[in-house]
NUMITOR-693994 format. One record per residue: x, y, z negated of N, C-alpha, C in turn; residue in one letter. Coordinates in steps of 0.02 Angstrom, whole numbers, plus 50000, padded with zeros to 5 digits. Layout:
# NUMITOR-693994
XYZXYZXYZa...
END
This chain:
# NUMITOR-693994
493905030250690493235024550678492845024750622m492235026950619491895027850565491755022850537k491245024250474490905020750462490165020150430t489905015650417489035016750409489035022650337n488335022650353488045023450277488275020750224t488135014050212488015009150183488875008450175a489185008550196489925007350181490285017050152n489805020950173489885025550113489815023850066r489395021550046488825022749963489355019149941k489515013349954489935007449936490775010549907a490965012749954491855017749924491595023049891l491075024849889490785032149865490955029149772i490455023949752490035021049708490875015249685a491335013049719492055013049704492375017949682l492465021549703492705026649691492845028949630a491965030449599491495034249539491715029249474i491785021449514492015016949448492525018349443g493225019549495493745018949468494035024649433g493515031449471493645035749408493455036149336f492775031249328492595030349273493255026349224g493605022049272493865014249203494555018449185i494865025049264495595027849235495305034649190g494695036349182494475042449140494535040449076l494065033749065494105032048991494905029248979t495235025749018495875024349007496315029048951e496225034848992496825040048986496525046148907f495725044048931495505051348886495665047948789v495835044748780495795041748712496355044548680i497015047048718497835049848706497265056548681m496855061548733496945065148701496605067448618g496145063548613495675063148566496045057548501i496635053348478496595051648456496805055248379l496755060448369496995064848303496005063448270p495505065748325494985065148299494845055648285d495025053448310494745045748334495185043048240v495585043248236496135044448176495645047548099a495545053948111495175056848046494425053148038e494165053348105493275048148095493435042048065g493965037048077494015030448029494395030047988l494845037747944495235036347910496055033347923n496175034447963496895030047986497255035847999i497985033248024498345039948041498395037548113t498585043148140498815046348236499165037148251i499495035148227500075029748253499575025948254p499085022748194498635015548190498215019648245q497845023748255497435026448322497685023548383a498115022948395498595023848459498685015948454g498405009448411498625006748454497805001948465h497475007948466496865006648505497045006248614s497675010948616497775011548675498195004248684i498595003748659498954995748669498414990948679a498004990148638497364986048621497094984148699a497054991848729496394993848790497374986348835y497764990148861498264988548892498334981948865a498394978448826498154970848825497684967048852l497294969848841496444970048857496524968348948g496924974048972497054976249060497354969749082v497944967249040498544961349041498264956049051v497964953849002497624946948997496964948249032v496614952749045496114950649107496034952449189g496614953649191496724955349275496754946849311a497204944249286497274938349311496614931749291p496474934049238495864928249206495144928549239l494984938549256494344938349287494474939249350l494944940049384495014941649450494784934249490t495244928249444495144920049466494604915849485k494054920349418493404919749391493044921649438i493314929749450492804933249523492794931849596g493424929549597493394925549680493114921549685a492724916049651492144910949668491254913749684k491584920649658490834924349671490734929449698l490074932349720490044937849781490384942749742n490654948949768491104953649788490634959549740s490274960149750489714965649735489544963349667r489344957649671489084953749585489584956949556t490044953949551490614952149539490884962749508v490954964449543490854972449534490734974949489l489824973349515489274973749457489454975349378l489594966349372489714961849337490244966749270l490754967149329491554971149278491294974449256l490844982449298490814988949258490424986049212m489594983349208489254980749141489674981349093g490074974249107490694974449043490774980349025w491264983849051491734988749038491364993548977f490724995249018490204999749014489724998548913t489824993248922489464991848848489984992448798v490614987448803491274989748770491574993348762f491635000748794491655006448800491415007048761n490635008448770489985013248737490355010348639t490355001248635490325000648568490905003148524l491475002848578492115005048542491895012548527s491535016848549491505025448542491075023248473g490785016148470490205018948392490795015248327f491275012248359491705005748306491735012448238s491415009448182491595011048112492105010948049e492695005448108493165000948072493645001148119s494405001848097494865000548128494974991948189y494924989348148494864981648171494194983748220t493494985648226493154983348263493324988448329t493834995048307493804997148367494694994948428l494824990248375495474986948441495164982748437l494634978548424494194974548464494014975348506i493494979048525493244983248564493714983648636t494204989348607494324993248650494974986348696r495134982448677495614973748701494984972148752f494224970648713493684967648758493424974648820l493444980248810493354984948864494054985348926s494544984948904495084983448928495224976748984g494504971748976494884967849004494774968549097l493844968549110493824971049179494404975349215p494514980849181495134984749204495544982049276h495914979349281496124975249319495724971549365g495604968349361495074964749410494434968949447a494344974649418493964978649455494334982449508f495084982849491495354988049544495734983049597f495464978149581496154971149625495574970249680g494994968249636494224964649708494024973249733i494174978449693493774985549720494414986449777g494974984149786495254986049821495174983449916a495244976249883494934971049943494494972049969v493864971649936493114976649957493274982250028v493634987449974493454993550025494214993450093a494514987550051494934986750133494624981050196g493844978550181493414974250207492834981350248k492564984850191492264992350233492644995950286l493184996650275493575002750306493994996750361v494034996550419494184991650454494694995450500k495224991250553495644994350583496204999350571g496485004850606496985006450597496995014450533k496195013650521496105021150452496365013950421i496115008750407496445005450344497275001850330c497465003150382497925000450399498375007650351s498455013650410498675019650388498305021050316s497905019950293497795022950217498365019750170n498205011750210498795006650148499605008950152c499465011450201500245012450235500555018750177r499805024250184500025030350144500035028250073n499605023750043499445025649965500165021049962v500385016449965500925012149943501535013249962l501775016450031502085020250023502785016050027r502635013150070503285006550079503375005750154v503845005450179504115002150240504944999350227d505034993850297505794990650262506024994450245h506494997950244507075002450241506945005450160c506395007350135506515007550061506435003950063k505914999050054506134992650021506864987850014c507294987350052507874984950053508254990650005y508314998650026508725004749991508585001349892w507745003149890507795001149829507994994749796c507904988549822508024981949803508854982749790a509134984449837509974986249858510184990849793n509844997249770509915003349726510064997649665r509504995849657509414991449581509644987949574n509674983549599510454976349626511184978749601l511384983449611511974986249616512184992849555y511344994949539511615000049503511705006649518r511715007149580512075015049590511325020549601t511565026349555511425032749541511155034049601p510405037549618510175041349655510645048149698l
END
């Protein structure tokens, strides 16, 4: 099944947004020494910015998804990316440890909602067998594996 040009553009936009969020989530790990030096803090303290972002994801995902469910998906995705971009940029210009933690927390809020709403939108854009096949391939879930994993965890049997 082929998708039309508008759907392709929307899927590419979702992919770029997902890449941007994923990149900024993990790049901080590689620059922690530079962040610590720039703010005159220890590397473990700079690492708290990773935890602040993760906490933002945990808080923001259900909250913003619930709020966003009442609005147009396209509008919500654009607002989430705008929010993410603003607070990520501000975190890059942070001059204090506290400001860094606050901006990293705020930039993490839209993360989970973007991926959740984006997955629903992508599923609607790619219809039929392609979507079902891709979902099965991505999730790698079938009944046999689910039962095996559940029983393995229940009885603590080794692999």
